[in-house]
N, C-alpha and C positions, 0 to 999 in steps of 0.2 A: 504494500500500500504506500501511496505517495500523497501526502496531505489528506489522508482519509478517503482516498478514492481507490477503486479496484485496479488490479493489474490490467484488466481489459480496457478500462477508461484511459489509463496512462498510455498504453500501447496505441489506442485509437487516436489520442491527441498527438502523440509524437509522430505517427505516420501521417496524420493530417497536416501537421506543420511542415513535414518534409514535402508533401504533395503541394502545399501552397508555395513553398520556396521554389521548387522546380517549375511549378506552373508559371510563376512570375518571370523566371528566366526564359522559359519557352515563349511566353507572351511577348516579352521584350525583344526576343530574337525575331518573332514574326512581324512585329511592328517596324523593326529596322531592316527587314529583309535579310537577316542573318539567321537562317533557320538552324535551330539546334536539334538536328535529326536524332542524335543519340539520346537526348534528354526527353523527347516526347514519350518513348516507351516507359521511361522511369516515372515521368509524371502520371501517365495513365495507370501504371502499376500501383503506385502509392495511392492514387485516388481510388482505384478499384479496391484495394485492401481497406482503405478507410470506409468505403461504402459497405463492403461485406461485413466488417466488424460492427458497423452501425446496426446491422440486422440482428446482432447477438444481444443487444440491449433489450430489457423487458419493455413491452408495449401492450396496450389494450386496444384491440381493433385496428382497422385500417386507417392510416393517417396520410395526409398529403406527403409527408416526408417519406413514407414507405413507397408511395407511387413514384416519386421523383427518384428514389434509390433504385427501384426496379428498372425504370427507363434508362437511368444513367449507367447502370450495370450493363445493360444490353448494348448501349452505344460504345462503352469502353471496351467490352469484349470484342465487338466487331472491329473497332479501330486497332486493337492490339493484334488481331489476326491478319490485318492487311499490312503489306510492306510497301513503302513508297507511296507516291500519289498524294491526293489531297484528303483522303479519308482519315488517316491518323491525325493530321493537323485539324481537320474539322471536328473530329471526335475530341481532341484536346480542348478546343475552344468551347464546344458544347458542354463538356463535362465540367469545365471551370465555372 
């Protein structure tokens, strides 16, 4: 436990912060036309792990967050399966 929160919460937050950091680097690269092709899978992977660990938290009923998580998971898996082209970049922008 870290500050009274579970290991799952700590892991979820740390992976989420890694996803945010790599996402900002990827986004900056896209805006300056300096694509960071090697970081896009890292961003999608950390964001996917964040989304999947979010499903492990207790919840009651279907919420909008679950709907967004399901759609985001589908987009990220499709983007990770593709190599090159615009789909990984589009998936990175959509999942951000």
